[in-house]
N, C-alpha and C positions, 0 to 999 in steps of 0.2 A: 617178631612179636614183642610186646614191651615187657619190662621187668615185672609189671603186676599181673601177667597173665592175660587171658583172652577177654577180660573184661575192663571196663573203664574204672578208673580209681576213684571217681566221685562217689560220695555217700549219699544215699537218697533219704527222704524223710523216715523211713522205716528203719534206718540205721544200717541197710546193708549196702553192698556196693552195686554201683549201676550195672546194669546187664548188657549195655551195648558196647560194641567192639571199639576199641580205641583207635585214634588215628594213626597212621604210619608215623613213627618218630615221636610220638606223645603218649602220654599215660592217660589221657582223657578222650572220650569220644567226641565227634564233631560238634554236638549240642553244647556239652559242657566246656570244651575248649574255646567255643565262641562266647559263652558267657563269661569265662575266666579273663578272656582278653578284653572283654568290654566293661565288667564291673570289679574285676579284681579279686583280691582274697578277704574272706571274713575272718577265717581261722587264724591261729597262730601261723607264723611263716614256718617254712621247712617241712619237708616230707609228705608224700603223696597220701600218707595215712590219715593227715589232718582234713577235716571237711573244708571244702571251698565254697565260695558263694554260688558257684555253678550247681552246687546241690540244693540250693534253695530255689523256691519257686514264687513267682511273681503273680497275683491276681488283680485284675482292675476292677473298676467300680461295677462292672456287670459280673464280676466273678469268673471271668475267662482268664486261662492261662497266657501270660505275656512276657515279653523281655523288657518291656518298658520300664524304666527304672523310677519314674515319677519326678519330682521337682528336686533337683540338687541343690541344696544351700551352698554358700561360699565354702570352699575347702580349708579356707584360712580361720574358720570360726574357732575360738578359743576355748580351752577346756583341759580336763585332766584325762590322760589315756588310762583306761582300766579294761582288763578282761573279766568278763562276767558271763554266766550262763544266759542263754537267750530268754529264759524266763524272768530274769532279774533285770531286764531292759526296763527302763522308766521312760515316761514322757518328757521330752526336752533333751535327752541324748541324742548325740550325732553318731549314726552308724554308717561307717564309710562314706562320710559325707552326706548322708540323709538324715533330716530332721524327723525324729519320732515322735508320732502324735499320740499314738495309743498301743498298748500291749494287751492282749485278751486270750483266753484259752482257744486253742484251734478247734476245727470240726472234728479231727480225730485225737485219741488219747495220745498224751505225750508230746503235744504239739502246741505252738503258740503261734498267734497271728499277729504281724507287727505291722502297724500303719504307718507309712512313711511319707503321705502326703499325695495330693492330685488323685485320691481315690486308689492308690496302688497298696497293695498289702503283701507281706512276705510270710510265707508258712515256712516253719523251722522247727527241729526237734526243741524241746525245752530245755534238755541239758546241754545244748552246743555251746562251747566256748566261743565267745566273740569280743572283737575290741570294740570298745566305744570310747568317745570323749564325753565326759561328764563335768557339769558345774558351770562351764563358761566363763568363770572368773578365776581360774586356776585353783590350785589346792596342793596338799601335801602328797606326794606320791606314796601308794601304798593304802591310803584311806580314801574310803569313797564318800565324798561330800553329800549331803542331802540333795533330793532333787530340786530342781528349780521351782519356785512357785507358779502354779499353773496361771495363766492368763484368765482373769475372771469373765464369766460370760457376760455378754451385752444385757444391759437392763431391757424387760420387756418394753417393746414399743409403746408408746401412749396412743390411746384411741384418739380418732380423728376429732379435732374441736368441734364442740357443740354448735349448731348452727345459731346465730343471732336471731333476735325478733326482727331485725331488718331483713336478714337472709330469709326467714320464713315468709315474710310478706312479699318478697321478691318473688320466690318459688311459686306462691299462690297466684300471683299477676301473671306470671308466664302461663300457668296453667289455664287461667281463666281466658287468656288470650287464644290459647290453642283450642279451648272448648267452644268459644263464642258464645252464641246464646244457648244455655242449657236445654231450652225446648226444643232445639233442632239436633240433639245427640240422637244418633241413629239416622240422619239424614245427611245428604251430601250434594254437591253442585253437579249439575249436568255435565257429561263428558262431550266432548267435541262431536262424536258420532251420534250422541243422544240428540245434541242439538240440531244437527243436519236432519235427523230423522223427523224431528218435530216441525223445521221448516219445510220439508217435503210434504209432509202430511198436510200442513197449512194450505200450501198451494194445490194439493190435490183436493181437498175440500171446497176451495173456492172455485177451482175450475169446473168441478162436478155441479156446484150450485149454479154455475152461469150455463153449463149445458142442460141441466134439468129446466131452468127458467125459459130456455129458448127451446125446448123440446127437440133437441138434436139427439134422436134415440140411436142412431147408427154410431155416432162418435161415442156415446156411452156404452155402447155394446162393445166397441172395438178398444176400449181401455184396458191395458194389461193388467193382469191379477197381480196385487201388490202383497209384499210380506211384511210391510211396514206396521209395526204394532198400533201406530196411530192413524192408519189409513182410514177412509169412510168404508162402513161395512158393506156397501156396494162393490168396491174395488176388491174385496177380501173374497169374492165369490167367482166362479168361473163364468165366462160370458154366456153359455147356454142356459145358466139358471138365472141370469139376470132379466131374461126376458119376461118372466113371470112377475118380477118385481116392477119392470118397466111398464108392463100392462096395466099394473095397478096405477101407477102414476099418470099414464095417458088417459085413463077412464075416470080418473077422480083428481080434479084440479085443486081441489082443497087439501089433499094429502101431499100433492106434489108441491103447493105453495109451503105448507108446514115443513116439508123435507128440505126445501131450499133455505128456509129461515134457519133452521136447525144447522145446516151444514155451515152457514156463514159465521154463526153464533160461537159453533164449536172450534170453528177455525181462528177465530179471534182468541178463544181460550188457549189454544195451543201455543199462540204468540205470547201470552201471559206466563206461560209455564217454563218459558226459555229461560229467565232468571230465577225461577223458583228452584228450591232443593227437592231432591228425590228420595225415596226410601233406600237407604244403604244397606242390602242384604241381598243375598242370592237366593235360588229357589229353594235352598235348604234352611233357610232363616238364619244363616250366619253372616254377621256384619262384616263390612267391607273395611279396607284399611283405613278410610277416614275416620271412621267411628273406633276403631281399634286405637289409633293415635290419640283420641280424645280420652279415651279410658286409661291409657298409659300416662299422659299428661296429669290425670287426676291422682294416679297412684304414685307418681314421683314427686308431687307437692306433698302427698301424705308421707311420704319417706323422710323428707326434710322435717316435717313437724314431728315425726316419730322420735327422731334423735334428741329433740328438745324434751319430748314427752319422757323419755327413757331417763334423760339425766334429773329432770324434775322428781320423777317418782323415786330414783335412788336417793336424791337429796331428802325428799319427805321421809324415806325409810332410814335414814341415818347412815346411808352407804354412798356417800357422794362419788366415790372413785369406783363403784361398780360398774363392771363391764360385761353386758349380757353375752357377748360374743366368746367370752373367756371360756365357756363351758366346753367348747370343742376342743380347745387345746389342753384342758385340764383331763378330757376324756381320753385324748390320745396319749397322753403321759400315762394315764392309768393303764391303757392298753398294753402299751410299750413295756411297763414295768412287769405286767402279768406274763406276757410272752416271754419276756428274759427270765422269768423265776426269781427276780429280785424283790425279797419280801421287804426290805426296808423301803425301798423306792415305792413299792405297792402300798404300803402304810401311808407313806407321805402323801402319794398322789390321792388315795382315797379320802384322807382327811381334808384335802385341799378341795376336792370336789364336793364333799359334803357341806363344807363351809360356804362355798359358792352356792350351792343348792339351797341353803337355808337363807342366804341373803336374797337369792332370787325369788323365793316365796314372800318374803316379807316386803320386797319392792313391788311384786305384782299387786300385793293389798292395795297399795297406794296409787297404782296406775290409773284407776279411773278418775280419782280426783285431779291426777297430773294431766290428763286429757282434757278435763274441762277447763283447767287453770291456763294450759297453753292455748287452747282455741279461744279463749276468752282474751287473749292478746291479740288475736286476729280480727275478731267480731263478737258482738254482744251475744251472751249466752242466757237461756232461760226467758221466762216471762210468765203469762198467765194464761188460763183456759177458762172459757165460759162454760158452766155446766147447765144441764137441764134441771127443772125443778123437781124432778123425781130421783134425783142423785142424793144419795145419803152422805153424810160428813165423812164417814169413813171411807167412801168412794173417792170423795173428793181428794182426802188426805193421801190415798194411795198413789192417784195420779199426779198430785202436785209434788211428791218426791222425785218423780221421773222427769219433771217438765225442765228442769236444770240442765238435762243432757243434751238439750237440742238448741241450736241457734234461734235467736230471737226471730230472725226474719222468716224462719221455718214455721214458727207457731204463730206469727200474724197471717201468713198464708193459708194456714190449716184452719184458722178461726172462721173465715169464710161468713162471718155474720150469722153462723148457726152454732148452737150450743152442743155440747158433747154430752152424750148419755153413757154413765157408768154402772155397770151391774156387778156386785160382787157375787161369787158363786153361790154363797148361802143365802142370796136374796133373790135367787132366781124364780124358785117355787112361790115365794111371796108375790112375784110380779106377775105370775102366770107364764113365765118363760120355760122352755125345755132347759133341763138340767144338762149342764156340760162341766166336766173337771177340767178342761183344757182352756186356758185363755185364747181369746179370739178377738178379732176386729171385724165389725159389721159395716160397710160404707154404704154409700147411696143416701136415701133419707134417713136411715137408722142412726148413722154416726155412732155406733155403740161398741164400747169396749166391755168385755168380760175379763174379770180377773180375780184372783184370790186377794183378801184384804191383806195389805201390807206387802205384797209381792212387788217390789219395786223393779226386780227382773223383767218380769213378764209385762208390767206396766211401760217400760221402756220399749220392750219388743212390739208391744201392740201399738203404741203411739208412733213408732216408726211407719207402721203400715198406714196410719191416719197421714202421715207426711207425704207418703207415696202418691196420695190423691190429690195433693196441692204442691209439692214442690217441682218445679219443672226440671226434666231431665233424670229425676232419682230413680224412675223405673226404667227407662231406656239405658242408663249407665249400668244398671245391674244386668240387663239382658246382655248387653256387650260383654261385660266381664264374665259372666257364667258362660258365654260362648267361647271367650278367649282361653278360659281355663279348660274347657272340653274339646278343644280342637287342635289339630297339628297343621302346619304349613308344609305342604309337599309339592315341590316344583312351582312355588309361587301360589299355590291355590290352598286355602284353607278348608279342611274338612273335620267332620265329627271323628273323634278317635274311636277305636274300635271298642274299648271297654268304658271308660268314663263317659264317653258321649253317647252312649246307648241308655235309654230311659229304663229305670228298674224301679219295682214296687218297694216302697220304703219298708214293708212289713218283711220282704225277703232279705232285705240288707240288715236290717236289725230286727230278728225274729222275736215275736212276744212283746214288741214295743207298743203294739195296740193302734197301729197306724190303719186307716181305712185301705180297702184295696184298691182304691182309685187314686191313692197319693203316690205320686211317683217323684223320681229324682235322678240327676246325673251326679253321683256323689264326688265325682273328682276325688282329691286328696282332703277335702274339708274334715275338720277335726269332728264334725257332726254332718252325716249326710243328709240331714234335714236343711241344711244351708243351701243344698243344690236342688231343693224341691222345685218342680215345674207346674205351672197352672196353665190350664187350657191349652192354647197353641204356642206357648212359651215366647211369645212376642214381647216387644218393647213397651206394650200397653197393658201388659199383665202385673199381677202382683208378683214379688219375689220374697225370698226368705234371707238374701244375702246380707242386705243392710239391716234387717230387723234383728237377725242372730248376731250380726257384728255389733249392733249397738248396745248388746248386753255387756261388751267391755267396759261401758261406763260405770256399771253397777258391780259386776261378778269378776272375781279373779280366774274363773274357770270358763271364759268365754271361748268360742271358736277361733278368735284370733291370737290366743296365746301363744299356740305353737305353730302360727300360720302368718310369718311375717308379710307375706305377699298380699293376704287379704286384709291384715292390720294396716298396712300403707293404704290400701284402696279405701277402707272405712273412715280413716282419718281424713283421706283426701276428699271424699264426699262432703263429710261436713265442714271443711274448710273452703272448698271451691264452689259447690252450687248454692 
C-alpha cells in the first residue's frame, strides 16, 4: 500500500483526494498516473500534496471529457516564468506549453475554464497555483508584466460588389434566352414518347380512312382496341360495339364519306402537332420542370437587379454603405449578449441594431424610386394612356402618377387602340354604377379601373391587372411561381403541400377582413395572404394577385415584397425580362 493510504494522491476539482486506488508502487491511480506521464506537472514541484495536471480535466469542442491536449506550441516560446492562481491566467500566457486563448468562470462555483486551442478546455479550481510563461519578451523576475495586446478582430468582410449595368444586362439576356417566347411560358416541347404516340395515331387514322373508303368491314372490326389518347374514336371502343357504328357507315354513304375526310384531315393535324409545344402541367395543374426553370431564370435575373436597387436605395437615403443582410448578424450578437447576461454587450448590440433598423426604414422609403431608376437603365419606363371621354381630370391624374411604374413596352401593348375608363369611388353613384369601396379592374369591353382619388398604390395594383390582359407570359409566369411556392418535390414528383397547397377562404385566414366567401387563397408564407389568391381553376390564363401586390413596392414601403426577398426578385425579374 502506498504512503498516501488506500486512495490516489491526486486532487479533484472539488479539492478532495481522488477515491481511486493507486497503482502498485505509485501514489496515483492508473488514470492520473497515465495523465502525469503524458502531460507533466502543472503545480509546484515536489510533494504528493501538490495538485498535478492529472487532477485537471480536459473537455473537447463537444463538451466531452478527453485526454487530448490540444495544439501544443513550440516549447521554446520565450517569456517570464510566474506562479499564479488559475483564475489569474491571462490570454496569451503559455501553460505548460499550451497557448491560452481565453479564461472564463467554470460551470461549477470555484472553478475556471481555460481554453487552450483546438476546441480543448481545461477545468481547474480557481485557487490552484500554476506555473505559466508570461510576456513573451522577457521581464524582471518577480514582476508580472502586462498581458500581451490581444490580436485585433478581423474587419467585417465587405459585401459583395454591386453588379454593374453591363452585368445586369447580361443576366437579363440570359433569362430571356432561357424563357424564349414569353407567350409560351407554361408550354413545353413534345417528348419522344409523345411524338411516337402522335405518329402512331397518324397512321392509325390514315389506315382506318382507307378501310372505310373501301368498305373492308371485317378488317375494321378486327382492329385492336387502342389506348393511344390520339387514336381514332372507333379504335377506342371494343369490337362488339363497333358493329352498330359500322352499320351506320354501311347504310349511309354520305356519313361514311364525311368520316373518311375527317380522319384524313385530323391525321394531317397530328403531324402538325409534332413540332408544336404542349401544355406543361400534370393532372393536378402543377407545372413541369421546363416551366419551373423559366420562372427560376426570371427570378435569378431579378436577384442581380435587386443588388443594384439595394445599393441605389441606400445611396438615395444617404447610407451608401448600408448592408441589409447585416440585420441577422446584429440580431445574433444581441441574442448572444442576452444569453450571457452581459449588460454592457447587450446595450451595445441593442444600439447597433436600432441604428441599423433606422437606416433600413429610411432606405425602404427610397426603394420604389430606386427600382424605377435601375429598371430605366435596362428598358424605357413610363408612357401615356388614352382615357375615355367620361374620365374626370382627377381620375386621369390618379392613374398618371402610377404609369411611370411600368415598362413602356407594357403600356404600348395595353393600349390596344382602346381608351381606359377610370372611375373614382365617389363618382360611382354619379355615373349610376354600384358603389364599391375596394379598388378593382374590369376587363373585356369595359377596360375600367375603380380607385380612390389620389391612391397611387391601388392605381398601380389595378394597372398591373390591365397589363395581365396584354403582356405575354405575365399571367402564366405567376401561375408557375404560385405553384412553385406551394409545392414540394418528393422522389422527383412535384406535389401540392399539405398546408399551403390547400385552398382556404381568405375570410378564414384573416377574420373580419371583409372578404367574400368565394375568395380563396393558397397563403404560403406571403406577407399578405391575398397575394396567394386563386381565381377560377387557377390555371395560367387566370388573373393572379402576385404581380399586382408586388407592384405596390414601386409606391409603398410596406409592400408584400419588403420581407420576402424570393418574391421581390421574382417581381423585379418580371418587370425586366418580359
